[in-house]
N, C-alpha and C positions, 0 to 999 in steps of 0.2 A: 587363529583366534582374533577376534575383533578388538580394536583398540578402544572402541566406544562401548561404554557400559550402559545398559538400560537403567533408568532411574528406578531405584528400589525404595519402597515405602515400608518401614518396619512394621506397620500395622496391617499390611497386605490389603489395603483398600484399593478400589478401582480408580481409574484415571479421573481427575477432578472434573473433566468435561462431562463424564457420565453420571456425576453426582452433584450437578449444579442446576439450580432453577432460580429464576428471578434475580440473577446476579449473586446468589448466595451459594457458597460451596459447602455442602454438608459432609459430615463425617462418613456417611455411608449412603448407598442408593436407597436402602430401606428408609432411612431418615428423610431423604428427599421425597420418596413416595408418600410418606405420612404427611409431610408438609403440604404437598399438592392435594392430597385427599382432604385435609382439614380446610385448606384454602377454598376448595370447591364446595364442600358441604356446609361449613359453618361461617366462612368468611374470615378475612384477615383481622378484622377488628375484635374478634372473639378469642384470639390466642396470641401469645408472644413466644419468642424464641429464646432458648437457653437461659432460663432464670437460674440463679445460683443460690445455694443454701449452705450456710455454715453449720456443719454437724458438730464440730468441736473447735473452740477458739484456739488460736495460737498461744504459745506461752514460752517462758524461758526456764531452762534448767541447767544449772552449773555454768551459767554464762552463755549457753548456746540457745539460739532461737529455734523453737520447734514450730513449724508452720501449721496453720489451721487445716483441718480436714474439711473439704468442701465437696458438695455434690452438685453437679450441673445437669439439670434435666434437659431434655430436648425441647419440650413445649410446656407452656402453662395455659390451660384452657379455662376461660372465665364463663361459668354456667350460672348466670345470675349472681348471687352473693358467694357462691361456692367456687373455689379455685381447685382445678384438677391438674395434678402433675402427670405428664405423659412422657414416656420414653419409648423410643423405637429400638428394640433389641432383637437382633438375629440370634445371638447367643448370650446367655446370662453368665457373666464371669464371676469368679469367687470374690473379687474386689467389689463388684456391683452388689452381690448378696450382702456383704458386710455393710456397705453404705446404705442399702435399702433398709436393713434392720435399724441402723442408727437414725435414719430419716423418720421411719415410722415411730420410733421411740421419742424422738425430740418434737416432731410436728404433729403426731397423731393423725397422719394422712396416709393413704395408700398411693402407690405409684402404679399408674395404669401402663402395663407393658403391651405394646402393639407390635406384633410380629407378622401377622398375615392380614389379607384383605378382610377376612371374616372378623378378626379382632377389631379392625378399623370400623367396619359396619356396625358391630355390636356396641362399640364405644359411642359412635355418633347417635345411635338409637337410644342410648342411655341418658343422653343430655335432656334435661327437663325444661330449661329456660331459654334454649336457643332454637329458633326456627331454622330448620335445615333449608339451605338454598336449593339443593337438588337431592333426589333420593340416593342414599349411599350405595345401593346395589348397582346403580346405573354407571358408576365410575369405574 
């Protein structure tokens, strides 16, 4: 038996080198692919990374602090005056489903889930106020 243990990540994500682009380490390879797709099709100036939304504020109960519930999306795309929340999800977890419901209730916005290249192409085609830099199908 080897004395050296392989590093184990509790979330079972791939090696950071396989999910890095432009010096950014992403949570998954899918998130990195969506980033590269958005960068090539709409340009860096039209989206930002990991905006945070407070779904429920923190509070105190019986002297104990209860932390706020937050949702951090992967991307925020600015399509003219409209802000579109985008998340790269390979698998939708029960926690995400709850946060998605809370987000929709509080902000009255949808979360655009991108899982496949087809989802990415359809999303890029749905943008009304952004001129695409390249055809989405060519990526």
